[in-house]
C-alpha positions in Angstrom: 32.0 66.7 8.1 33.8 64.7 10.8 32.9 61.2 11.7 31.4 62.3 14.9 28.8 64.3 13.0 27.2 60.9 12.2 26.1 60.4 15.8 22.3 60.8 16.3 21.9 62.0 19.8 18.2 61.3 19.6 19.0 57.7 18.7 21.6 57.4 21.4 19.1 58.6 24.0 16.4 56.1 22.7 19.0 53.3 23.0 19.9 54.6 26.5 16.2 54.3 27.5 15.9 50.8 26.0 18.9 49.6 28.0 17.3 51.0 31.1 14.0 49.4 30.3 15.2 46.0 29.2 18.8 45.7 30.5 20.2 43.9 33.5 20.8 46.2 36.4 24.2 46.1 38.1 25.5 48.3 40.9 25.8 51.5 39.0 24.7 50.7 35.4 22.5 48.8 33.2 23.7 46.3 30.6 22.2 45.1 27.4 23.7 43.3 24.3 27.2 44.4 25.1 26.5 48.0 25.9 26.4 49.6 29.3 24.3 52.7 30.3 24.8 54.9 33.3 24.0 58.4 34.4 25.7 61.0 36.7 24.2 61.8 40.1 21.8 64.4 38.8 20.8 62.7 35.6 22.0 65.6 33.3 24.7 63.5 31.7 24.3 59.9 30.5 26.9 57.5 29.2 26.7 54.6 26.7 29.8 52.5 26.5 31.5 49.1 25.9 35.0 48.1 26.6 36.5 50.2 23.7 34.1 53.1 23.1 32.5 55.7 25.4 29.8 58.2 24.4 29.0 60.8 27.0 25.9 62.9 26.4 25.6 66.1 28.3 23.0 68.9 28.8 21.8 70.6 25.6 22.8 67.5 23.5 26.5 68.2 23.7 28.6 65.0 23.7 32.1 63.5 23.9 32.8 60.4 21.8 36.0 58.5 22.8 37.2 55.4 20.9 40.4 53.6 20.4 40.1 53.0 16.7 37.8 53.4 13.7 36.7 49.8 13.7 35.6 49.8 17.3 33.8 53.1 16.7 31.9 51.6 13.8 31.0 48.4 15.7 29.7 50.6 18.5 27.5 52.6 16.2 26.2 49.4 14.6 25.3 48.1 18.1 23.4 51.4 18.7 21.5 50.8 15.4 20.7 47.1 16.4 19.3 48.0 19.8 17.4 51.0 18.4 15.7 48.8 15.8 14.4 46.4 18.4 10.8 46.9 19.6 
């Protein structure tokens, strides 16, 4: 089992929606608690990211998870958990 198998796409999409609902809108993205959320022009791909990690979610729940090191990856996943836990 790779580390990327620990990603819950359902959770990531919930967090994406929470950032859209409660985050601060900038030119092309929304920001909340250190994470940024954006979508492509047709809405079929969404991105959650910070300065060190990028999670792209594509059609049919395919995804690309890019990070510079394990620590930054773990901090990003913790941040997803924190935002997901908020009502």
